[in-house]
C-alpha positions in Angstrom: 35.3 -2.1 -15.7 33.2 -2.7 -12.6 29.4 -3.1 -12.8 27.3 -0.9 -10.6 24.0 -1.5 -9.0 21.6 0.8 -7.1 19.8 -1.0 -4.3 16.8 0.1 -2.4 17.4 -0.5 1.3 15.1 -0.1 4.2 17.3 -1.6 6.9 15.2 -4.7 7.0 15.8 -8.4 6.5 14.9 -8.5 2.9 16.7 -5.6 1.4 19.9 -6.4 3.5 19.8 -9.9 2.0 19.6 -8.3 -1.5 22.7 -6.2 -0.9 24.6 -9.4 0.1 23.4 -11.1 -3.0 24.3 -8.3 -5.3 27.8 -8.1 -3.8 28.3 -11.8 -4.2 27.5 -11.3 -7.9 30.3 -8.8 -8.2 28.4 -5.5 -8.2 29.7 -2.3 -6.8 26.7 -1.4 -4.6 25.1 2.0 -4.1 22.3 1.8 -1.5 19.4 4.2 -1.4 17.0 4.8 1.4 14.0 7.2 1.8 13.0 9.4 4.7 9.4 9.5 3.6 7.6 10.3 6.8 7.4 6.7 8.0 6.6 6.1 11.6 9.3 3.4 12.0 12.2 5.8 11.6 14.7 3.6 13.3 14.8 1.7 9.9 16.8 4.6 8.5 19.5 4.1 11.1 19.5 0.4 10.4 19.9 1.1 6.6 22.9 3.3 7.3 24.3 0.7 9.7 24.0 -2.3 7.4 25.3 -0.2 4.4 28.4 0.6 6.4 28.9 -2.9 7.7 28.6 -4.3 4.2 31.1 -1.8 2.8 28.9 -0.4 0.0 30.3 2.3 -2.3 27.9 4.9 -1.2 24.7 5.2 0.8 22.2 8.0 0.1 19.1 9.0 1.9 16.4 11.0 -0.1 13.9 13.0 1.9 10.3 12.9 0.8 7.0 13.3 2.8 4.5 10.7 1.7 2.7 11.6 5.0 1.3 14.6 3.2 -1.0 12.3 1.2 -1.4 9.7 4.0 -3.5 6.7 3.3 -1.3 4.2 5.1 -0.7 3.1 8.7 3.0 3.6 8.0 2.7 7.3 7.3 -0.5 8.4 9.1 -0.5 8.0 12.9 -4.3 8.2 13.0 -4.3 4.7 11.4 -3.3 1.9 13.7 -0.7 -0.7 12.6 -2.7 -4.0 12.6 -1.5 -6.7 14.9 -3.8 -9.4 13.6 -3.9 -11.0 10.2 -6.2 -9.2 7.7 -7.5 -10.1 4.2 -7.1 -8.0 1.1 -4.5 -5.2 0.7 -3.4 -4.3 4.2 -3.5 -0.7 5.6 0.3 -0.9 5.8 0.4 -0.5 2.0 1.8 2.9 1.2 0.2 4.3 -2.0 2.5 4.2 -5.0 5.6 3.8 -2.7 7.6 1.4 -4.9 6.9 3.5 -8.0 8.1 6.6 -6.3 11.2 4.9 -4.9 12.1 3.1 -8.1 11.7 6.3 -10.1 14.3 8.0 -7.9 16.6 5.0 -8.0 16.3 5.1 -11.8 17.5 8.7 -11.8 20.5 7.9 -9.6 21.3 4.9 -11.7 21.5 7.1 -14.8 23.8 9.5 -13.0 26.1 6.7 -11.9 25.9 5.0 -15.3 24.6 1.9 -13.6 22.5 -0.5 -15.6 21.0 -2.5 -12.7 18.6 -1.7 -9.9 17.8 -4.2 -7.1 14.9 -4.2 -4.6 13.8 -6.7 -2.0 10.2 -7.4 -2.8 9.3 -11.1 -2.3 6.6 -13.7 -2.6 5.3 -13.0 0.9 4.5 -9.4 0.0 3.1 -10.5 -3.3 -0.2 -11.5 -1.8 -0.9 -8.1 -0.3 1.0 -5.3 -2.0 0.2 -4.6 -5.6 3.6 -3.0 -6.3 5.4 -6.2 -5.2 4.1 -8.4 -8.0 6.3 -9.8 -10.8 4.0 -8.1 -13.3 4.7 -4.8 -11.7 8.5 -5.3 -11.7 8.4 -6.3 -15.4 6.2 -3.3 -16.3 8.5 -0.9 -14.5 11.5 -2.2 -16.3 9.7 -1.5 -19.6 9.0 2.0 -18.4 12.6 2.5 -17.2 13.9 1.7 -20.7 11.4 4.0 -22.4 11.8 6.9 -20.1 15.5 7.4 -19.8 18.4 8.6 -21.8 20.2 5.4 -21.0 17.4 3.3 -22.3 17.0 5.3 -25.5 20.7 5.1 -26.2 20.6 1.3 -25.9 22.0 0.9 -22.4 19.4 -1.6 -21.2 18.3 -1.0 -17.6 17.3 -4.1 -15.6 15.2 -4.2 -12.4 16.1 -7.2 -10.3 13.9 -8.6 -7.6 15.9 -11.7 -6.6 13.6 -12.6 -3.6 10.4 -12.5 -5.5 9.8 -16.3 -5.4 11.4 -17.0 -2.1 9.9 -17.6 1.3 11.1 -15.8 4.4 12.9 -19.0 5.5 14.7 -19.2 2.2 15.7 -15.6 2.4 17.1 -16.0 5.9 19.1 -19.1 4.8 20.4 -17.3 1.7 21.5 -14.3 3.8 23.2 -16.3 6.5 25.1 -18.2 3.8 26.4 -14.9 2.6 27.3 -13.7 6.1 24.5 -11.3 6.8 24.2 -10.2 10.5 20.4 -10.0 10.9 20.8 -8.6 14.4 21.6 -5.3 12.8 18.4 -5.1 10.8 15.0 -3.6 11.7 11.8 -4.9 10.0 9.1 -3.8 12.4 6.4 -1.5 11.3 6.3 0.2 14.7 9.8 -0.2 16.0 11.0 1.9 18.9 13.5 4.8 18.4 16.1 2.3 19.6 15.1 -0.2 16.9 13.4 -2.6 19.2 10.7 -4.6 17.4 7.1 -4.9 18.7 6.8 -8.6 17.9 3.1 -8.2 17.0 2.8 -6.5 13.6 2.6 -8.5 10.4 6.2 -7.7 9.5 7.4 -9.0 12.9 5.3 -12.1 12.6 6.6 -12.9 9.1 10.2 -12.3 10.1 9.9 -14.4 13.3 8.3 -17.2 11.2 11.1 -17.1 8.7 13.8 -17.7 11.4 11.7 -20.5 12.9 11.1 -22.2 9.6 14.8 -21.8 8.7 15.7 -23.6 12.0 17.9 -20.8 13.3 17.8 -18.5 16.3 15.9 -15.3 15.9 18.4 -12.5 16.6 15.8 -9.7 16.6 15.7 -7.3 19.5 12.2 -7.2 20.8 10.4 -4.7 23.1 9.5 -6.2 26.5 10.7 -9.7 25.4 7.7 -9.8 22.9 
């Protein structure tokens, strides 16, 4: 019997790498994206594209509108996406986003009778986003097993964050070894409708640094040769 995994995908470097890792471990992959009112909507096209290229079993997009509560530069156009390094939790943090996303992934996993959920949080995000910490992932796994029919009936649900302790360079190297085509991914917080990256936001800086430190050519498509 095949083992199934629900994987949160944004169309970016990290989550695409996670899909490749899960496939290499023998999982049938079901990818899940969210149209949540984000300003970088080209990521949805990238998520669809990489899911198709990686031959997942099914790709689903769930529509939400986190812009109705705002509070983040990614969902509120009145808040500028920062282009310089900042301290503390950055304004690109979307309140409770991973909790909302994981909860819906948990529901789909139950429907699919999948015992595993993967997401691409990593050590780089750990310093800024509270819902990217190992403690959070462990706590959500506990909740998942308390709150579901599967968990109550003894089918343990596991939340996997395989990138949690990896640098961007290590993530890039892992993905390339698994055949990931990073030119098809979009990580930028303010990418154009065509998926061209700004080259200036924090996500772009971290991504570019990852390729540099990995010693490989950056395949990202930038706006105005940023």
